[in-house]
PASE-445082 format. One record per residue: residue in one letter; x, y, z of N, C-alpha, C in turn. Coordinates in steps of 0.1 Angstrom, whole numbers, plus 5000, padded with zeros to 4 digits. Layout:
% PASE-445082
aXYZXYZXYZ ...
% end
This chain:
% PASE-445082
m305822483349307122513345307922373342 a308722373331309222233328310622223336 a310822103340311922073350313222123341 p314122153351315522203345316122083338 d316822103327317822003321318821973330 s318821853335319921803345321521833340 s321621803326323021833320323221953321 q322422043317322622193318323022243332 s322222213341322422243357323722193361 s324222093357325522023360326622103355 a326422133342327422213335327822343342 r326622413344326722533350327322533365 e327122413371327722393385329122383383 r329622303373331322313371331722433366 n330922533363331622663359331222763368 p331822783379331422863391331223013386 i332123063376332223193374330623223366 a330323123356329123143349327823133360 s328123063371327023033380326723173387 i327923223393327623343399327323453393 v327523473379327223593371325723553368 r325223433366323623423363323023493375 i323623463388322823493400322823653400 l324023713397324223863400323223913387 d323223853378322523903364320923913372 a320423803376319023793380318823903391 m319823923401319524013412319624163406 v320524193398320624333392319424363384 e318924293375317724313366316424333375 s316324263386315124253395314924383401 e313624443403313524563411313524543426 a313524413430313824393446315124423449 s315524433463316624483467317224353476 s316524263479317024143485316024023479 f316723903481316223773476316523663486 g315623573483315723433492316223343482 v316923233488317523133479316523063471 r315323043475314222953467313723043457 e313623173459313223273449314123293438 l315223273442316423283430316423153422 a316323053430316422903424315122893414 r314022953417312822943409313023023396 s313623133397313623223385314923183376 l315823113384316823063374316722903370 e315622853377315422713372316622613377 a316922633388318222573394317822513407 p318722423411318222353424318722453435 p317722473447318222563458319522553462 s319922403464321222383471322322423463 s322322413450323522483441323422623442 v322122693442322122843443322822883458 q322522813467322922843482324322843480 r324922723475326622723473327122823465 t326522873455327022973447327023113454 l325923133462325823263470326823263482 e327123143488328023143497329523163491 a329823103480331023143473331223293470 g330023343465329923493463330223583474 a329623533485329823613497331223613502 a331923513500333323513501334223613497 a333923663486334223743477333723893477 s332623893485331824023489331224073477 l330923973469329924013457328524013460 v328223923470326923943476327023933491 s326123963499326023953513324723903520 a324823833530323623793537323123903547 s321823933547321224033557320923943570 a320624023580320123953593318923873591 s318223903582316923843579317123693572 g318223683566318723563557318523583542 q318123713540317923753525319223773521 w319423753505320723783501320623923492 e321723993494321824133487323024143478 l323124233470324424253462325324323473 g326624273472327624313479328424443475 w329124493485329724623482331024603473 e331624493470332724463462332124473447 l331024423446330524423431330124583428 y329624673438329424803434330724873431 r331824843439333224893438333724853423 i333524743418334224673407333424743395 a331924753397331324813387331424943383 s331825013394332125173395333425203388 l334525113389335825133384335625093369 a334924983367334824933354334325053346 q333225123348332725233342333625313335 r334825353343335725443337336525373328 k336525243324337325183314336725133302 r335425163302334525133290335325143278 p335325043270336125073258335525173248 f334025193248333425273238332925403246 l333625443256333325553264333825683255 a334625653248335425763239334325813229 a333325723225332425743214331225843218 a331125853233330025943239329926083232 e331126153230331126273223330726273210 l331326173203330826163189329426143187 l328926073196327426053196326426183197 d326926273207326526413208326426483195 e327626463189327726543176327026483165 l326826353164325826293154324526323156 s324026333171322726383171322426523168 e323426603173323426743167323226763154 l324126693146324026703132322826653124 t322226563130321126473125319626523129 g319726573140318526623149317726493155 e318626383154317826253158318626183170 t318026093175318726023186319725923180 a321025933185322225863181322525743190 f322925633186322925523194324225453191 l324925363199325925293197325725153203 a325925043195325424893200326724823198 v327024713207328224643207327624483208 y328624403202328124273198329124163208 d328324073213329223973219329223823212 p330423793206330223673198330023563204 h330423543216330023423225328623403229 r327923513230326523523233325723523220 q326423583209325723603197324623693199 e324523813207323623903209324324043208 r323424133209323824273207323224353218 m323924473223323424553235323624693230 y322724793232323124913232323724963244 v324825053243325725073254325625223256 a325125303246325325453247324125523237 a323725623240322725693233322725853236 s322625933225322526073226321126103222 r320326163231318826163227318626293218 s317626293209317126393202316526513209 r316726633206315926733214314526763210 r314226663199312826683194311726623203 s310426663204309526603213309126473208 v309126433196308926293193310226223190 q310626123198311926073196311825923198 f312625833194313025703198314225673204 v314325623217315525603225315525443229 p316725403223316825253227317025203240 q316725093247316925063258318425013260 l319125073270320525043273320824923281 f321924863278322324753286321524623287 t320724593277319824483278320424403264 w320624273269321024193256319924163246 l320024173235319124163223319524053213 p318623993205319023893196319623983184 l320323913175321123963165320223973151 h318924033152318224013138317424143138 a316924163126315624273124316224413123 t316624473134316924603134318424653126 a318324793122319524843116320824813122 s320724823137321824823145322424663145 a321424583142321924443144322324403130 m321724453118321924393106323424443101 a323724573106325124643102326124543108 i325924483119326824373125326824253118 l325624203117325524063111326024043096 a325824153090326324163076327824133075 h328524173086330124163086330724033094 r329823983100330323853107330623743098 p331623653101331923533094330623453089 e330823403077329623323071329323213080 e330423133085330023003095329123053106 e329423173112328723233123327223253120 r327223323108325823363102324823213100 r325523103097324922993095324422943108 e325222943116324922913130323622973135 l323623123135322423183137321223133131 y321323123119320123083109319722963115 q320622853118320122733124319422723136 h319722823146319122863159317822943154 g317522993143316423063140316223203143 l315823293133315723413136314423463135 p313723493146312323543146311623613136 l312323713134311923833123313223893118 f313023913106314423993098313724073087 a314124203089313724293081312124313080 g311624293093310124303094309524183091 r309824103086309123973083310123843084 r309523723083310223603083310823583069 q312123543071312823533057313523413058 t313923363045314723233045316323283046 p317023203049318723243048319023303035 p318623253022319023293011318823463008 k317423463014316923613012317723703022 i318023653034318723723043320123763038 e320623663032322223683027322123793016 k321023823008320923892998320824033004 i320024043016320024183023321324223030 l322024123034323224153040324224183031 a324224123015325124173007325024293002 s323824353002323424482999324024593011 i323924553021324424633033325924643032 r326624523027328024543026328324633015 s327624623005327824712993327624852996 e326824893002326225023006326925093018 g327425003027328125063039327225103052 f325925073049325025103059323725013059 a323024993071321824923071320625013075 l319424973069318225053070317124973075 s316425013085315224943091314225033092 r312824963092311625033094310624943100 d310125023112309024943119309424793123 q310624773129311224633132311424633146 a311724723154311824713168310524793175 d310324913170309324993172308625043162 v307125033164306225053152306225223151 g306525263139306625413137308125463137 a309025363138310425423138311125353127 s312225433123313125383112314525413120 a315325343113316925353117317925353107 i318925403107320025373099321325343108 a322225253104323425203114324425153103 a325625183108327025143102327825073110 p328624983104329424893113330724963118 v331024913131332124973139333224873140 w334224883135335324783133336324823145 t336824703151338024693160338724583159 a340124593157340824483156340524403144 g340324473133340024393120338624333120 a337624333129336324273127335224373132 v334024333126332924423133332424383146 q332524473156332124453170330924533176 g330424593166329424703170328824773157 s327924873162327424963151327025083157 v327025193149326425313153325325363143 g324525443149323325483140322525593146 v321325593139320425713145319125643144 a318125673153316725623154315825753149 v314925733140314225843135312725793133 p311825893139310325863138310025873121 n309225763118308925753103308425873096 q307425963103307226083097308326173093 r309526173099310726253096311526163088 f311426043083312325973075311825943061 t312526063054312126063040313226043030 q313126033016314126013009315126123008 a314726263011315426363012316426333022 t316026283035316826283046317726153044 d317226063038318025933036319525933035 g319726013025321326033021322026103032 h321426203036322126293046322426203058 l321426133064321626043076322725953072 a322625873062323525773059325125833059 g325125933053326325973051327026033065 q326026083074326626123087326826003097 v326225893096326025803102327525703099 t327825673084328925613081330325693084 r330225813084331325913089331625883104 a330425883112330625863127331325703129 a330825623121331425483123332725473120 e333325533110334525543107335525603116 i334925733123335625803133335925713146 i334925653150334825563162335625453159 s335725383148336525273143338125313146 r338225443140339825503140340125533153 r339225583163339625613176339925463184 l339125373182339425263188340625163182 g341325233174342525183169342525063158 d341425063151341224973141342225003129 p343124923125344024953116343424953101 l342424863099341724873086340925013083 s340425063094339625183092340625303091 v341825303096342725413094343225413079 i343325293074343725273059342525333051 d341325293053340025323046339925473047 c340025533057339625663060340625753055 a341925703051342925783045342825803030 r342025713026342025693010341125833006 
% end
């Protein structure tokens, strides 16, 4: 394993919030319930002394706690905050609409959100298809902003400067294969023109998806769509699904108070 970058490590130490979030993230995503300092340090590629200091600071706020055996566990204050925060999720209002979208299309409906700082997307809600063959996205996992319909519907409407930065970092795959930025821009222009994005065999082999952008405060911050097994995705269903998805995206945008969406939907 490569040695941690000292400049990155020192930068994280200077940002105590980022440090505790990284540790909490590692603890929450692990299947274990308790952790040793050195174990956390290895997984984070951070000095044990730095991890120890951060854990002690987190313990002072009851975000983590030390057991009698010296292991570290998630603290009760973290559980309390997480529970209360669930009630205020900004996209919670979309749950009912996802159920309706799934019922109208017969497919799994999903909602993805985008974090401009991380430049990643995350599925935050899904309403499963009642059919035996279905595709359901993994919820609450940060994913790169490329390839799938949920990502392309967002990327097509992000600022040009932001897209250039993403291209510089490198997009592993786009539209099922490696593409040059000019080709990607051509695809995104088509998405902006049609109002929705379409993908096939990009996240899961055998799955297609259609997604449309969700606007909040004048900017695209997410997408709504449906995931469809390829055997049920035909030209006959394409137009129907696209219409239902774009309608759902407009309603969600309106419910979230986007003024541009209200104007567009009123026309």
